[in-house]
N, C-alpha and C positions, 0 to 999 in steps of 0.2 A: 104643312102645320103653321103656318105665322110667326115659322121662327126669326129672330136675326137674322141678317143673307151672313152674315162670318158664321154663326153654328149650324144655319143650312148648308154652308161648304162641307164645315166638320161631318154631318151628317150624312151626303152624299157621297163623301168618298167610303163612309165606311159600311155604308152600301154596297157600294163595289168594292169593298175588300170581300166582305160577308156574303156576297153571290157568287165570288171563287172559292169562298170557302168548302167544301162539302162538308166538312165538321159544322158548318156555322146553319140556319135551319129561317132562324129571324132576328132580327131587329126592333125594337120598341126603344120607344121615347118615352117617360114617366115626366111626373111633374108638371112642373105649370106650360112640359111642349105639352102631357096629354090634354091639359084644358086649356090651349090657348090665351094662356094668361101670360108668355114672355115679358119681357121688357128688356130694354136695354142693361138693366143687370141681371138678366137671369145666368147661366149655364145650363148643362145640357144632358139632362139624364140620358141614360142608353141604358135599356140589358140587351147581351149578345147570347142570345138564348141560342141550345147544340144539341145534335140529336139528341145525348145522350152521356149518362156522368163519365164517360172518360172521353168521351169530345170534349167535354166543356172541363175538366183540370187539365186534358191536352191547350185548351187556346187560351184560358186563365194562364197559365205555365206560361203560352209566350206575350201574352197580353202586351209586355215593355210591345214587344216587339211591332206590335198591329197597330199597338196609340202610333208608332213612329211613325208609320203610312198616311195618317192621317191629315199631319202638319209641321209647320215646324213647332214641337216638344224641345220644353223646355227642361221639366221637370214631372214623374210621375212614381204612383206611390200607391201604396197596397190601404186598405181601409179598415184594417184591424181596432183604430180608436173608436172609428163608428161600429165594430159589433159587425164589421163585413169584411172579410177576409177576402169574396170574394169581388167585390171590387175594387178598380184601380183605376183614381183619379190625378185627372192629367189636368197639366195648365198649354196651352198652347203663346202662340207671342211670335210677333206680334201681329195684329193688336192679342189683349190676357186673354187667355178662352178661357175656363171652366167645365173639362169635360168629366164625366163618369161614366167607364166602362162596366160596367155589371156584366158579368157569364157566369151563364146557367144551363141548367139540362131544361129540355123542356117538359120535364115529369117536374118540375120544381117552381111549375109555373102552376101549380094544383096549389100554393100555397102563395099568396102574394094580395097587396096592400092594395092594387088597382091595375085596373086593363090600361098599360101602354099601348101609346097610338102605335100601332105597326107601321113601323116601315121601308117593311120590307118580311116576304114572309119563304119561304120555300115548302112546295103543296099545299098550304093552309093548315098546315100545324101546330102555327100559334094560336092561330084562328081556331081551332078544336081542340085544345088546351082549353081556351077560354070559357070556351062550350062546356069542359066538361067542370068546371070549379068556379062560381060565382068570385070576387076579389071579395076580400074582407080585412076592413080598416080596422086592428085593434081595437077594443071597446077601451073606456075609459070605466076603471071601477073607483066609483066615491069611497068606500069604504077600505078598502087598500089601502089609498091617500089618508082616512082617517085613521087608519090604522100607525101609521107612520108621522103622520101629522106634528101632535106635541112631541113627540124626542128627540122630531129633527129640530123643532124651536127651540127648547132645549139646549142641543148640542152646539148648536149658532148662539146661541146666550154666553152659555161658558165659553167660546172663543174671543166673545168680545171683552166679557170680564179678566180673559187671563192679557189680550191685548195685542193677538191673533185677528186684526182685523183685515187683511185679506184673506182670509179663513173664512169669516166673517162673511167677509164680500161673495164672495163662492158659492156658499149657503143661503145667500139669499135667493141668489141666482138657479140654483137648486127647485127651492123653493116656486117660482114662478113655472121652470121650465115641467115640474113633478106634478105639481100640487095644481096655481092657481093657476094658469094656462090651461090644462086639458078642464077645468072644472070649468072657467070660463063654455068654453068649447061644446062639455055635455048641458050647459045650459039655455046656448043655441042653435043645438041639436045638430051639432057638421063633426065633423073628423076634427079628432083633437093631434096640434104637431105642436107643443110645445107651447110658446108665445107665436112662433113663428107667424107675419101679417096680420098679430095682432091690431097696431096703430092703423089699419084697412079693414079688419074685419069687425073690430068692436074696442071703436075709437075713447068709448067712454071706459070700458073697463083699462083701455093702456095707460090713459091716465091714472089710474086710482094706482096700476098699479107701477108705473113713474116712481110712484112713491117707497118704493119696496128697494129701490136701489140703492139709495146710501152713500156714503163716505167714508173715507180711512180718515174718522174717527169716530170711536168710543159711542161719543153722543147721537153721531149721523149716522152706525150704525143698530142703533138700539132702534131712534126712533123709524129708523129701515124696518126694524124687525115690526114693531110693535104695527105698522101698517101693513106686512104682511097676515100676523094674525087678524087685523081688522078686514082684509082680506079677504082670508081666509074665509072666516065666520060667514061675511053677505053669500061666497059661493057658495056652500057648504049645507043654508038653509034651504036652497032653490033643488038639494041630492038628498036622495033613502037612504042614512045613515044610520049606523047604532053608536052614540055619539059615546067616546069613551071619559068623560066628567072628568074624573077626578084625573088624568092624566092633563088635560086643559087646564084643571085650575092650578095644580103642580107648575106645570111649565110656566105660566102667563105669570103666576106669583113672583117666579123663581127672577121676571124680570126688574121686580122689584128690589131685589136687591144688589145688583150692579154696582159698584163700589165706581161713575166713568170718572171720577172728579181723578184717583190715583191710576186712571189707566189713560190719559192725558200725554202720553208720550212720544 
């Protein structure tokens, strides 16, 4: 799979463990490991496919023990913070290696965002699941973004006005993740993954979005928010949406009311 040797060694041990556990019917590798784009900074995204829901629940309950069999485990926790409790995120060291272990039932493969590379399978069960239903990456809905964007802009502006600048910085990151990055992907006809790898995939847009980062000053945060508005308007021109002009005008006009000199504290 073109994995770095350290990650390949973990994957080989995972395959050995899976092959000896009748509850498990396959192991796949996703992300950069599926596309052959791994590098020295890559983690290992794996899916452990079980024969049915009961088997998946049992394996997931024992996931930390399974992870400990793959190498020198120094940390492991489940992925509720990314909305995926079936995921165990593991760190091995030395050297530090990040490995994701997601446990699913074979029927869960009917809904998936990618066809992970099959590292090992039992009786062709993963291949058969792939054949029954195609992978589908969540599409970008530009109307969903337009319906929310101007309220988001106003909300971030209120944080700047109040002096809650760390909140404003977080809001600007949300705009990049949920609106600007996906619209770049939509325009370019590729799957959206927030702003991930944007520096490589669309370096010109990355430079534009860099202006939306700002700093921990009212003036810097407002300049970044105005840059985000400009970037959004330009990207929106490439999408078919029903524009919320009244909301747009109100939110943008509100930016001019911020008493920035009083907030430099």
